[in-house]
C-alpha positions as CSV (number, residue, x, y, z in Angstrom):
1,M,95.4,80.0,100.8
2,T,96.6,83.2,102.5
3,K,98.2,83.4,106.0
4,I,96.4,86.1,108.0
5,A,97.0,87.3,111.6
6,V,93.9,88.5,113.4
7,L,94.9,90.8,116.3
8,G,92.1,90.8,119.0
9,A,90.3,87.7,120.2
10,G,87.1,89.4,121.3
11,S,83.7,88.7,119.7
12,W,84.3,90.5,116.4
13,G,87.9,89.3,115.9
14,T,86.7,85.7,116.6
15,A,83.7,86.1,114.2
16,L,86.0,87.4,111.4
17,S,88.4,84.6,112.0
18,I,85.6,82.2,111.3
19,V,84.8,83.9,108.0
20,L,88.4,83.8,107.0
21,A,88.8,80.1,108.0
22,D,85.6,79.2,106.0
23,N,87.4,80.7,103.0
24,G,90.3,78.3,103.4
25,H,92.8,80.8,104.8
26,D,95.4,80.0,107.5
27,V,94.2,82.1,110.4
28,R,96.3,83.1,113.4
29,L,94.2,84.6,116.2
30,W,96.2,86.7,118.7
31,T,95.3,87.5,122.3
32,H,97.6,88.9,125.0
33,R,96.2,86.2,127.4
34,Q,97.9,82.8,127.3
35,E,94.9,81.2,129.0
36,Q,92.5,82.4,126.4
37,A,94.8,81.2,123.6
38,D,95.1,77.7,125.2
39,T,91.3,77.4,125.5
40,I,90.7,78.3,121.9
41,N,93.3,75.8,120.7
42,Q,92.1,73.0,122.9
43,K,88.3,73.5,122.9
44,H,87.8,75.6,119.7
45,K,85.6,77.9,121.7
46,N,85.8,81.5,123.0
47,E,82.7,81.4,125.1
48,K,83.2,84.6,127.0
49,Y,82.9,86.5,123.8
50,L,81.1,84.4,121.2
51,D,78.8,81.4,121.2
52,A,80.2,79.6,118.2
53,T,82.6,76.7,117.3
54,I,85.9,78.0,115.9
55,P,87.3,76.0,112.9
56,E,90.5,74.1,113.4
57,Q,92.2,76.2,110.8
58,V,92.2,79.0,113.4
59,K,95.2,78.8,115.7
60,A,95.5,81.1,118.7
61,F,98.7,82.8,119.9
62,Y,99.5,84.9,122.9
63,R,102.9,86.0,121.5
64,L,102.5,88.7,118.8
65,D,105.8,87.9,117.1
66,K,104.7,84.3,116.6
67,A,101.3,85.2,115.4
68,I,102.5,87.4,112.6
69,E,105.3,85.2,111.2
70,D,105.2,85.0,107.4
71,V,101.7,86.5,107.1
72,S,100.4,88.3,104.0
73,A,97.8,90.3,105.9
74,V,97.2,91.6,109.4
75,L,93.6,92.2,110.6
76,I,93.4,94.5,113.6
77,V,90.3,94.1,115.7
78,V,91.2,95.6,119.1
79,P,89.3,98.4,120.9
80,A,90.0,101.9,119.6
81,K,91.8,102.9,122.8
82,A,94.4,100.1,122.2
83,I,95.1,100.9,118.5
84,R,98.2,103.0,119.1
85,D,99.8,100.6,121.6
86,V,99.1,97.5,119.4
87,S,100.3,99.3,116.3
88,M,103.5,100.2,118.0
89,E,104.1,96.6,119.1
90,L,103.2,95.3,115.7
91,D,105.7,97.7,114.1
92,K,108.5,96.2,116.2
93,V,107.9,92.6,115.1
94,L,106.5,92.8,111.6
95,K,109.5,92.2,109.4
96,D,108.0,91.6,106.0
97,P,105.4,93.7,104.1
98,A,101.8,92.8,104.8
99,V,98.4,94.4,104.0
100,I,97.0,96.0,107.1
101,I,93.2,95.8,107.5
102,H,91.2,97.0,110.5
103,A,87.7,96.4,111.7
104,T,87.6,98.7,114.7
105,K,84.8,101.3,115.0
106,G,86.0,104.3,116.9
107,I,88.0,107.5,116.9
108,E,90.5,109.1,119.2
109,P,88.9,111.7,121.5
110,E,91.7,114.3,121.8
111,S,92.6,114.4,118.1
112,L,89.5,113.0,116.3
113,R,92.0,110.8,114.4
114,R,90.4,107.8,112.6
115,V,91.8,104.4,113.2
116,S,93.6,104.2,109.9
117,Q,95.4,107.4,110.7
118,L,96.4,106.1,114.1
119,I,97.9,103.0,112.5
120,G,99.7,105.1,109.9
121,E,101.2,107.3,112.6
122,E,102.6,104.4,114.7
123,M,103.8,102.0,112.0
124,T,107.0,102.6,110.1
125,G,106.6,102.3,106.3
126,Y,102.8,102.1,106.5
127,D,100.8,105.2,105.4
128,Y,97.2,105.4,106.4
129,E,96.3,105.6,102.7
130,D,97.3,101.9,102.4
131,V,95.3,100.7,105.4
132,V,92.0,99.0,104.6
133,V,88.9,99.5,106.8
134,L,86.1,96.9,107.1
135,S,82.8,98.2,108.4
136,G,79.0,97.8,108.1
137,P,76.0,96.3,109.8
138,S,77.4,93.2,111.4
139,H,76.7,91.6,114.7
140,A,79.5,89.2,115.6
141,E,76.9,86.8,117.0
142,E,75.2,86.5,113.6
143,V,78.4,86.4,111.6
144,G,79.7,83.5,113.9
145,K,76.5,81.6,113.0
146,R,77.1,82.3,109.3
147,Q,73.9,84.2,108.9
148,P,73.7,86.6,105.8
149,T,75.8,89.7,106.4
150,T,76.9,92.5,104.1
151,V,79.8,94.9,104.8
152,T,82.0,97.4,103.0
153,V,85.8,97.6,102.7
154,S,87.6,100.8,101.8
155,S,91.1,102.1,101.2
156,I,92.7,104.9,99.3
157,N,94.8,102.1,97.9
158,S,92.3,100.4,95.6
159,Q,94.4,97.3,95.1
160,N,94.5,96.7,98.9
161,A,90.7,97.1,99.0
162,A,90.2,94.6,96.3
163,F,92.6,92.2,98.1
164,A,90.5,92.5,101.3
165,Q,87.3,92.0,99.4
166,D,88.6,88.7,98.0
167,L,89.8,87.6,101.4
168,F,86.4,87.9,103.1
169,I,83.7,87.5,100.5
170,N,81.7,84.2,100.6
171,E,78.1,83.0,100.3
172,S,77.1,84.3,103.8
173,F,79.5,87.3,104.0
174,R,79.0,89.7,101.1
175,V,81.6,92.5,100.7
176,Y,81.3,95.7,98.8
177,T,84.1,98.2,98.1
178,S,84.1,102.0,98.5
179,N,86.6,104.7,97.8
180,D,85.3,106.9,100.7
181,M,87.5,105.8,103.5
182,V,86.7,108.8,105.6
183,G,83.0,108.2,105.4
184,I,83.3,104.4,106.0
185,E,85.3,104.9,109.2
186,L,83.3,107.8,110.5
187,G,80.0,106.0,109.8
188,G,81.1,103.0,111.8
189,A,82.3,105.1,114.7
190,L,79.6,107.8,115.0
191,K,76.6,105.4,114.8
192,N,77.6,104.1,118.2
193,I,76.6,107.5,119.7
194,I,73.1,107.2,118.3
195,A,72.9,103.5,119.4
196,L,73.5,104.7,123.0
197,G,70.6,107.1,122.6
198,A,68.4,104.4,121.2
199,G,69.1,102.2,124.2
200,I,68.3,105.1,126.5
201,S,65.0,105.7,124.7
202,D,64.1,102.0,125.1
203,G,65.2,102.0,128.8
204,L,63.0,105.0,129.5
205,G,60.1,103.0,128.0
206,Y,59.6,105.1,124.9
207,G,58.2,103.5,121.8
208,D,59.0,103.1,118.1
209,N,58.1,106.7,117.3
210,A,60.9,108.0,119.5
211,K,63.4,105.6,118.2
212,A,62.6,106.4,114.5
213,A,63.0,110.1,115.2
214,L,66.3,109.5,117.0
215,I,67.8,107.4,114.2
216,T,66.7,109.8,111.5
217,R,67.9,112.9,113.3
218,G,71.0,111.1,114.4
219,L,71.8,110.4,110.7
220,A,71.6,114.1,110.1
221,E,74.1,114.8,112.8
222,I,76.5,112.0,111.5
223,T,76.3,113.5,108.0
224,R,77.0,117.0,109.2
225,L,80.1,116.0,111.1
226,G,81.3,113.5,108.5
227,A,80.9,116.1,105.6
228,S,82.9,118.6,107.6
229,L,85.8,116.1,107.8
230,G,85.7,115.3,104.0
231,A,83.4,112.4,103.8
232,S,80.8,112.1,101.0
233,P,77.3,112.6,102.5
234,L,76.1,109.8,100.2
235,T,78.2,107.3,102.1
236,F,76.0,107.6,105.1
237,L,73.1,106.4,103.1
238,G,74.9,103.1,102.6
239,L,75.8,100.1,104.7
240,P,78.3,101.9,107.1
241,G,75.7,104.6,107.6
242,V,72.0,103.8,107.6
243,G,72.7,100.1,107.6
244,D,74.9,100.2,110.7
245,L,72.5,102.6,112.4
246,I,69.6,100.3,112.0
247,V,71.3,97.2,113.2
248,T,73.0,98.9,116.2
249,C,70.0,100.9,117.3
250,T,67.5,98.1,117.2
251,S,69.2,95.0,118.6
252,P,70.1,93.8,122.1
253,H,73.2,92.2,120.4
254,S,74.6,95.8,120.3
255,R,76.8,96.7,123.3
256,N,76.0,100.3,122.8
257,W,72.3,99.7,122.8
258,R,72.6,97.6,125.9
259,A,74.6,100.2,127.7
260,G,72.2,102.9,126.8
261,N,69.3,100.7,127.9
262,L,70.8,100.4,131.4
263,L,71.4,104.1,131.5
264,G,67.8,104.7,130.6
265,K,66.7,102.5,133.4
266,G,68.6,104.7,135.9
267,Q,72.0,103.1,136.3
268,K,75.2,105.2,136.4
269,L,77.8,105.1,133.7
270,D,80.5,103.4,135.9
271,E,78.0,100.7,137.0
272,V,77.0,100.1,133.4
273,L,80.5,99.7,132.1
274,E,81.4,97.4,134.9
275,Q,78.3,95.3,134.3
276,M,79.0,95.2,130.5
277,G,82.5,93.7,130.9
278,M,83.4,94.7,127.4
279,V,84.4,98.0,125.7
280,V,81.5,100.3,124.8
281,E,83.0,102.4,122.0
282,G,80.1,104.9,121.9
283,V,81.1,106.4,125.2
284,R,84.5,107.4,124.0
285,T,83.2,108.4,120.6
286,T,80.5,110.7,122.2
287,K,83.2,112.6,124.0
288,A,85.3,113.0,120.8
289,A,82.3,114.1,118.6
290,Y,81.0,116.5,121.2
291,Q,84.4,118.2,121.6
292,F,84.9,118.5,117.8
293,A,81.4,119.8,117.2
294,K,81.9,122.5,119.8
295,E,85.2,123.6,118.3
296,Q,83.8,123.6,114.7
297,Q,80.4,124.9,115.6
298,I,78.6,121.9,114.1
299,E,75.0,121.4,115.3
300,M,74.7,118.0,117.1
301,P,72.0,118.3,119.7
302,I,71.6,114.5,120.2
303,T,75.3,114.1,120.7
304,E,75.4,117.1,123.1
305,G,72.5,115.6,125.1
306,L,74.2,112.2,125.4
307,Y,77.4,113.9,126.5
308,Q,75.5,115.6,129.4
309,V,74.1,112.2,130.4
310,L,77.4,110.4,130.2
311,F,79.8,112.9,131.7
312,N,77.7,115.5,133.6
313,D,75.3,113.1,135.3
314,E,72.2,114.7,133.7
315,K,69.0,112.7,133.8
316,P,68.1,111.1,130.5
317,K,64.5,112.1,130.7
318,D,65.5,115.7,131.2
319,I,67.6,115.6,128.1
320,V,64.7,114.2,126.1
321,E,62.5,117.0,127.2
322,Q,65.2,119.6,126.2
323,L,65.4,118.0,122.7
324,M,61.7,118.0,122.2
325,N,61.4,121.6,123.2
326,R,64.1,123.0,120.9
327,N,63.2,126.0,118.7
328,K,60.9,125.3,115.8
329,R,62.4,124.7,112.4
330,D,61.7,123.4,108.9
331,E,62.9,119.8,108.3
332,M,63.4,120.7,104.6
333,D,66.2,123.1,105.6
334,D,68.3,120.1,106.6
335,I,67.3,118.0,103.6
336,A,68.1,120.9,101.2
337,S,71.5,121.3,102.9
338,F,72.1,117.6,102.6
339,I,71.3,117.6,98.9
340,R,73.6,120.6,98.3
341,T,76.5,118.9,99.9
342,S,75.8,115.6,98.2
343,L,75.8,116.9,94.6
344,P,79.1,117.2,92.7
345,E,80.5,120.7,91.9
């Protein structure tokens, strides 16, 4: 039995706590709200975020210093915008060495830093190379019901990756390992942009043809940006790439799809975010990817179009028309480029 602190009692943190408890671990689920912690401990429910019964092995805490006492691992599952603050607070109270794992899908807009890099920058004695990332096609709602799910863990530190794999893997939660930490993190973050677009497409009343094109061309954009930052293009053909794209672009479980769907139906971004009541990571990630693509002259027309919808109040239908009327080109040009960047030297 391993003692693990899970930082973040939203839907995903709660679902992963259930996985860890099913594996016999001592799970300590942290929230900054005492009322939420009391409800979890008394009722074994976290109904605002997840419709599932929480095992008794999961104990909730609202004091961070108590949650991380004597733990062997810390799983960070807070929104990307809170990563720096939570990492700084964790650094103050974590006295003994522990393996740091994160399951947050996002990047920092100003710097385009990945979550592992943010943790490494804010925690004394923890390099980002030792952080483990967990990512893949995984709706919290289905994980909480113990439906079959497959994800990937990755770290430059292979021992830490293997440790995380052993922590999580069970008969309903299969875990692969990968050595491409850059690709795993970027795939999990960038797919949220395309999921927003898929939701907009559905909100506009378009059909499967449009969504298939969006997902396929979106994968090309993700691969171009990821490769420019050192990821292997082949990673995006795996679970954190194609897999996560499919699940996030096609399901109402996805917050990003739901937000895009409301935008496609004519609502404004502020209205959508207020109605959602939870963080929509794709909005922040769209800004980050758009800024970086402009600086590095990387072609990302879908991302650029979404940026105009989100931040410049452009009409979604007008952006679709612009995308459909771009200059003619040969699709094999992109495929040939993809193959060239995928092959070893």
